[in-house]
C-alpha positions in Angstrom: 0.0 0.0 0.0 1.9 3.0 -1.3 1.5 6.5 0.0 4.0 8.4 -2.1 1.5 11.1 -3.2 0.6 11.9 0.4 4.4 12.2 1.2 4.8 14.5 -1.8 1.9 16.6 -0.7 3.3 16.9 2.8 6.6 18.2 1.5 4.7 20.9 -0.4 2.4 21.6 2.6 5.1 22.1 5.3 6.6 25.0 3.2 3.4 27.0 3.3 1.3 25.6 6.2 2.7 25.4 9.7 3.5 21.7 10.2 1.8 21.0 6.9 -1.6 20.7 8.5 -4.4 23.0 9.6 -5.1 21.2 12.9 -2.3 19.7 15.0 -3.5 16.1 15.6 -3.6 15.5 11.9 0.2 15.6 11.7 0.5 12.1 13.2 3.2 13.4 15.6 1.9 11.2 18.4 2.1 8.0 16.3 5.0 8.5 14.0 5.1 8.7 10.2 3.4 11.3 8.0 -0.3 12.1 7.6 -2.5 10.8 4.8 -4.0 13.3 2.4 -7.6 12.4 1.8 -9.1 12.9 -1.7 -12.7 11.6 -1.2 -15.0 9.8 1.1 -18.2 7.8 0.8 -20.2 5.9 3.4 -17.9 4.3 5.9 -14.8 4.7 3.7 -12.2 7.3 2.9 -9.7 7.3 0.1 -6.2 8.9 0.2 -4.4 10.7 -2.6 -2.8 7.4 -3.7 -6.2 5.7 -4.1 -6.0 3.5 -0.9 -9.2 2.7 0.8 -9.7 2.8 4.6 -12.6 2.1 6.9 -12.9 5.4 8.6 -13.4 5.7 12.4 -12.7 9.4 12.7 -15.7 10.6 10.8 -14.3 14.1 10.6 -13.9 13.9 14.4 -17.5 13.1 15.0 -20.0 14.8 12.7 -20.3 12.2 10.1 -22.6 10.1 12.2 -24.7 9.2 9.0 -21.5 8.3 7.1 -19.8 10.4 4.4 -21.7 11.9 1.5 -25.1 10.6 2.7 -27.3 10.8 -0.4 -30.2 12.7 1.3 -27.8 15.3 2.8 -25.8 15.8 -0.4 -29.1 16.1 -2.4 -30.3 18.8 -0.1 -26.9 20.6 -0.3 -26.9 20.6 -4.1 -30.3 22.3 -4.1 -29.2 24.8 -1.5 -26.0 25.7 -3.5 -28.2 26.8 -6.4 -29.7 29.4 -4.1 -26.4 30.9 -3.1 -23.8 30.1 -0.4 -24.0 33.0 2.0 -26.2 36.0 2.6 -25.1 37.6 5.8 -28.8 37.9 6.6 -31.4 35.8 8.5 -32.9 32.8 6.8 -35.8 30.4 7.6 -33.2 27.6 7.7 -31.8 29.1 10.9 -35.2 29.1 12.5 -35.8 25.5 11.5 -32.5 24.2 12.8 -33.0 26.2 16.0 -36.4 24.6 16.5 -35.0 21.1 16.0 -32.1 21.8 18.4 -34.4 23.1 21.2 -36.7 20.2 20.9 -33.7 17.8 21.3 -32.4 19.7 24.3 -35.3 20.9 26.5 -32.8 22.6 28.9 -32.2 25.2 26.1 -34.9 27.9 25.7 -32.9 29.9 23.2 -29.9 29.1 21.0 -27.5 31.0 18.9 -25.5 29.5 16.0 -21.8 30.1 15.4 -19.2 28.5 13.1 -17.3 26.2 15.4 -17.2 24.5 18.8 -14.5 26.9 20.0 -16.7 29.9 19.2 -19.6 28.2 21.1 -17.6 27.5 24.3 -15.8 30.9 24.2 -19.2 32.7 23.8 -20.9 30.7 26.5 -18.2 31.6 29.0 -18.4 35.3 28.1 -22.1 35.1 28.7 -21.7 33.3 32.0 -19.3 35.9 33.2 -21.7 38.7 32.3 -24.7 37.0 33.9 -22.9 36.2 37.2 -20.7 39.3 37.2 -17.8 37.0 38.1 -14.5 36.5 36.2 -13.3 33.0 37.2 -14.1 29.7 35.4 -13.6 26.1 36.5 -12.7 23.4 34.0 -11.3 19.9 34.2 -7.8 18.8 33.4 -7.9 16.6 30.3 -11.2 18.1 29.0 -10.9 20.1 25.8 -13.3 22.9 25.0 -11.5 24.5 22.0 -8.5 26.8 21.7 -9.8 30.1 23.3 -7.3 31.6 25.6 -9.2 31.0 28.8 -9.4 27.3 28.1 -5.8 26.6 27.1 -4.8 26.5 30.8 -3.4 23.6 32.7 -3.6 22.8 36.4 -1.2 24.4 38.8 0.6 22.7 41.7 -2.4 21.6 43.6 -6.1 20.8 43.3 -7.2 24.2 44.6 -4.7 26.3 42.6 -5.2 28.7 39.8 -4.2 27.7 36.3 -1.0 28.4 34.4 -0.8 28.9 30.6 -0.8 25.7 28.6 0.4 27.5 25.4 2.6 30.4 24.6 0.5 33.5 23.8 -1.9 32.9 26.7 -1.5 35.8 29.2 -0.6 34.7 32.7 -3.2 37.3 34.0 -5.9 35.5 32.0 -4.7 32.0 33.1 -5.1 33.1 36.8 -8.9 33.3 36.2 -9.1 29.6 35.2 -9.3 27.0 38.0 -8.6 23.4 37.2 -10.2 20.4 38.9 -9.8 16.7 38.5 -12.5 15.0 36.4 -14.7 12.6 38.4 -13.4 14.1 41.7 -16.1 16.2 43.3 -13.9 16.9 46.3 -11.4 18.7 44.0 -14.4 20.9 42.8 -15.6 21.6 46.3 -12.1 22.6 47.4 -11.9 25.2 44.7 -15.3 26.7 45.5 -14.5 26.8 49.2 -11.3 28.8 48.4 -13.1 31.1 46.0 -16.8 30.9 46.8 -17.8 34.2 45.0 -15.3 34.3 42.2 -16.3 31.5 39.8 -18.8 32.3 37.1 -19.2 28.8 35.7 -18.1 25.2 35.6 -17.6 23.9 32.1 -17.6 20.1 31.6 -17.8 17.8 28.6 -20.8 15.5 28.6 -18.5 12.6 27.9 -14.8 13.6 27.6 -13.3 12.5 24.4 -10.0 14.4 24.2 -8.2 12.4 26.9 -9.8 9.5 25.2 -13.3 8.6 26.3 -13.7 8.9 30.1 -17.0 8.1 31.6 -18.5 10.2 34.4 -18.8 8.2 37.6 -22.3 7.7 39.1 -23.3 11.0 40.8 -20.5 13.1 39.3 -22.6 15.2 37.0 -25.4 15.5 39.5 -22.8 16.6 42.1 -21.6 19.4 39.7 -25.2 20.6 39.4 -25.6 20.7 43.1 -22.3 22.5 43.8 -22.9 25.2 41.1 -26.3 25.9 42.4 -25.0 26.2 46.0 -22.4 28.8 45.0 -24.4 30.7 42.4 -22.2 29.6 39.4 -23.6 28.4 36.1 -23.1 24.9 34.8 -22.1 24.7 31.1 -22.3 21.3 29.5 -20.0 21.1 26.5 -21.9 18.7 24.2 -20.0 19.6 21.1 -18.9 16.0 20.8 -21.4 14.1 22.9 -24.6 16.0 21.8 -25.9 13.4 19.4 -23.4 10.7 20.0 -24.6 9.4 23.3 -28.3 9.7 22.4 -30.6 12.1 20.6 -30.4 14.8 23.4 -26.9 14.2 24.6 -25.3 13.4 27.9 -27.6 15.7 29.8 -30.6 13.5 28.8 -28.9 10.4 30.0 -27.8 11.9 33.3 -31.0 13.8 33.9 -29.1 17.1 34.2 -30.6 20.6 33.6 -27.5 22.8 32.7 -27.7 26.5 32.5 -25.9 26.6 29.1 -25.1 24.0 26.5 -22.6 24.1 23.7 -23.1 22.1 20.5 -21.3 21.5 17.3 -20.1 18.6 15.1 -23.4 16.7 14.3 -25.6 19.8 14.0 -23.5 20.9 11.1 -23.7 17.5 9.3 -20.0 17.8 8.4 -20.0 21.6 7.7 -18.6 24.2 10.1 -21.4 24.8 12.7 -21.4 25.4 16.4 -24.1 26.6 18.8 -24.7 27.6 22.3 -28.0 28.0 24.2 -29.7 27.9 27.5 -32.1 29.6 29.8 -33.9 32.6 28.3 -32.8 35.0 31.1 -29.2 34.3 30.3 -29.4 34.2 26.5 -31.3 37.5 26.3 -28.1 39.2 27.6 -26.7 38.6 24.1 -26.6 41.5 21.6 -28.8 42.8 20.1 -31.2 41.9 23.0 -28.7 42.7 25.6 -25.2 44.1 26.2 -23.0 41.0 25.7 -21.4 41.3 22.2 -21.1 38.2 20.0 -21.2 38.2 16.2 -20.2 36.1 13.2 -20.5 36.9 9.5 -21.0 33.3 8.5 -23.1 32.3 11.6 -26.3 30.6 10.4 -24.8 30.0 6.9 -27.6 28.5 4.7 -25.4 25.7 3.4 -24.4 24.6 6.9 -27.9 25.0 8.2 -29.2 22.7 5.4 -26.7 20.0 6.3 -27.6 20.2 10.0 -31.4 20.1 9.4 -31.2 17.0 7.1 -28.8 15.2 9.5 -31.1 15.8 12.6 -34.2 14.7 10.7 -32.5 11.4 9.6 -31.3 10.7 13.2 -34.8 10.8 14.5 -35.8 7.7 12.4 -37.1 4.8 14.6 -34.3 2.3 15.6 -31.5 4.6 14.5 -29.7 4.6 17.8 -30.3 1.0 18.6 -28.6 0.1 15.4 -25.7 2.5 16.0 -25.1 1.3 19.5 -25.3 -2.4 18.5 -22.6 -1.8 15.9 -20.4 0.1 18.4 -20.8 -2.6 21.1 -20.0 -5.4 18.7 -16.8 -3.7 17.7 -15.7 -2.9 21.2 -16.5 -6.3 22.6 -14.6 -7.9 19.8 -11.5 -5.8 20.4 -11.6 -6.5 24.1 -11.8 -10.2 23.5 -8.9 -10.2 21.0 -6.8 -8.1 23.4 -7.4 -10.6 26.2 -6.6 -13.5 24.0 -3.4 -11.8 22.8 -2.4 -10.9 26.4 -2.4 -7.2 25.8 -3.8 -5.2 28.7 -6.4 -2.7 27.4 -9.4 -0.8 28.9 -12.2 -0.2 26.3 -14.3 2.8 27.4 -17.6 3.3 25.5 -19.9 6.3 25.5 -22.8 5.8 23.0 -21.1 5.6 19.6 -17.8 6.9 20.8 -15.0 4.7 22.4 -11.3 4.5 23.2 -9.0 1.5 23.4 -6.7 2.6 26.3 -3.5 0.6 26.5 -3.8 0.5 30.3 -4.1 -2.2 33.0 -6.7 -0.1 34.8 -9.8 1.9 33.9 -9.4 5.5 32.9 -11.4 8.0 34.9 -9.4 11.2 34.5 -6.4 12.8 32.9 -3.8 11.3 35.3 -5.1 7.8 34.5 -5.0 8.6 30.8 -1.4 9.9 31.0 -0.4 6.6 32.5 -1.4 4.7 29.3 1.3 3.0 27.1 1.3 5.5 24.3 4.2 3.8 22.5 2.2 0.6 22.3 -0.8 2.6 21.0 1.5 4.0 18.3 2.5 0.5 17.2 -1.2 -0.6 17.2 -2.2 2.5 15.2 0.4 1.9 12.5 -0.5 -1.8 12.1 -4.2 -0.9 11.9 -3.5 1.7 9.2 -1.5 -0.7 7.1 -4.4 -3.1 7.3 -6.9 -0.4 6.0 -8.3 0.9 9.3 -8.2 4.7 9.8 -8.2 5.5 13.6 -7.6 8.7 15.4 -3.8 9.2 15.5 -3.6 9.7 19.2 -4.2 7.5 22.3 -6.1 10.5 23.7 -8.8 10.8 21.1 -12.2 9.2 20.7 -13.0 6.7 18.0 -16.3 7.4 16.2 -18.7 4.7 14.9 -21.3 5.7 12.3 -24.5 4.4 10.8 -22.7 3.6 7.6 -20.5 1.0 9.3 -21.7 -2.4 8.1 -21.3 -5.8 9.7 -18.7 -6.5 7.0 -16.8 -3.4 8.1 -16.8 -4.6 11.7 -15.6 -8.0 10.6 -12.7 -6.5 8.6 -11.8 -4.2 11.5 -11.7 -7.1 14.0 -9.5 -9.1 11.6 -7.2 -6.1 11.5 -7.2 -5.7 15.3 -6.2 -9.4 15.6 -3.1 -8.6 13.5 -2.6 -5.2 15.1 -2.6 -6.5 18.7 -0.2 -9.4 17.9 3.3 -8.9 19.3 3.0 -5.3 20.3 
């Protein structure tokens, strides 16, 4: 399986694009080798510049839950393209997608669309600060909420310390406003609030973390966050950019029975196009300009092409039996990998959240970032390389979620398990 064209494209790209890629994980730095340049995709498959076929388990990092180039989505997009690609003005499509979104998430009384998940989380935090008249935010180490400055902050020396910049270019003064707690550890959250009871505007948490790999919330953790935030007058922001339609139609908050103040969405509501959204209680959302004083804007927000893809995707996901089929496929794949690993004598922990999962090369379950960091990343790199050579396209990092879609067939699962049997041998 030759990849010479991808190698040639990378040589061209690194001269004019930093690292040769437009998002860091694509560079394959965590697994070795160079990235594949993809030329097309259809259903469960992607094809690289050399014409090689792969079963795709990235799905554009989550939004391709229906599969690539779904015929009903592409047909709707072709019709929309004939009407123009952007107006910079309101459209009925925005109202339709907003209605579908609010119906899926009853905790949201109003929603505003943006063009990315980062925009959604950044804007939700600004809104929370304005509503509470507080500056501090609390996040969890290992959770990723986009690349806004306030969120690129790592934990300090202790559980109740302020953050320090996690990237050059993030001001120390801004990092001091970000508190870091340990995911699945309510005591670490309480300790921070006890130290700064009137300084924290919001707690932001992923519905099911996927950027330290999939880490499942322990029983009572999400409920505990809701109780703590109410006690101290802080808002609870659930970042469901990844989990929103991956855990069920209605996201993690539906599963856990949580009523957050604000919710952030993305990925699936764009059907593969750049869309994000944030919404919540009317009293909070009406602070947004032009209703209120909190400024937020976007020239391409509510873009008619992106709205069309989102509408068609959400309509299709509501078909009877859709999620039963999706979860049956996911579970069959995960159970098969776990069985093969046990037979091969390779210690793994397979964490599943709806149609997302991670195969952690670890002898113990992964509940938080310290657990994830303890995984054998070198072994994962060898596994990734062998899987790729056998036609299976996985996320190129131990700390990313694998995404199963409705286009994955029983034959795809069978081929993937055959590859996993080879991939787990002798690593």
